[in-house]
C-alpha positions in Angstrom: 0.0 -0.1 0.1 1.4 3.3 -1.0 1.4 6.6 0.9 -1.0 8.2 -1.6 -3.4 5.4 -0.9 -3.1 5.8 2.8 -3.5 9.7 2.3 -6.9 9.0 0.5 -8.0 6.7 3.2 -7.2 9.0 5.7 -9.6 11.7 4.0 -12.2 9.4 3.2 -12.5 8.2 7.0 -13.8 11.9 7.6 -10.7 13.2 9.2 -11.2 16.4 7.0 -14.8 16.2 6.4 -16.0 16.1 9.9 -15.1 20.0 10.7 -16.9 20.9 7.3 -20.0 18.8 8.6 -20.0 21.2 11.7 -19.8 24.2 9.5 -22.7 22.8 7.5 -24.8 22.2 10.8 -24.2 25.6 12.0 -25.1 27.2 8.5 -28.5 25.2 8.6 -29.1 26.2 12.3 -28.5 29.9 11.2 -31.4 29.6 8.7 -33.8 29.5 11.9 -32.0 31.4 14.6 -35.0 31.5 17.1 -35.6 27.8 17.1 -34.7 25.7 20.0 -32.7 23.4 18.0 -30.5 26.3 16.6 -30.1 27.6 20.3 -28.8 24.0 21.3 -26.5 23.8 18.2 -25.1 27.3 19.0 -24.3 26.3 22.4 -22.6 22.9 21.5 -20.9 24.4 18.2 -17.7 25.8 19.6 -16.7 22.8 22.0 -17.5 20.5 19.1 -15.5 22.4 16.5 -12.6 22.6 18.7 -12.8 18.8 19.6 -13.0 18.1 15.9 -10.0 20.1 14.9 -7.7 18.5 17.8 -8.8 15.0 16.6 -8.1 16.3 13.2 -4.6 17.4 14.2 -4.0 14.1 16.2 -5.1 12.1 13.4 -2.8 13.8 11.1 0.2 13.0 13.3 -0.8 9.4 13.7 -1.1 9.2 10.0 2.4 10.7 9.5 4.1 8.3 12.0 2.4 5.1 10.4 3.2 6.2 7.1 6.9 6.7 8.0 6.8 3.4 9.8 5.5 1.9 6.5 8.1 3.7 4.6 11.2 2.4 6.6 9.8 -1.2 6.1 10.9 -0.8 2.4 14.5 -1.7 1.2 16.9 1.1 1.7 17.1 2.0 -2.0 13.3 2.1 -2.3 12.7 4.6 0.8 11.5 7.8 -0.2 12.2 9.8 3.1 15.0 12.0 4.6 14.6 10.2 7.9 16.6 7.2 7.2 17.6 4.6 9.7 20.8 4.1 10.9 21.2 0.9 9.0 20.1 2.7 5.7 22.5 5.7 6.4 25.4 3.1 6.7 24.3 1.1 3.6 23.8 4.3 1.4 27.0 5.9 2.7 25.4 8.9 4.1 27.5 10.9 6.6 27.2 10.5 10.2 26.0 13.8 11.8 26.3 13.4 15.6 
């Protein structure tokens, strides 16, 4: 599985669409501002949006770590990352920067 496929799965799972869904709910609620449902949405909107953005950021970090782990499982010559393992640095002749 390539990193591009993982990125598409990440987006398809709703990591980016949930905050957009909250914005859509807020817009729908603004059409009838005096309704009780609109007032409940207004009270819960900021915490829900904040939580969804935190989850989105954490999801992006987790995605990065998983993609890097998958990339490091490849042979050294097929890795496309600048964070090579110590073994790959030795194998490819990269200088040791300690």
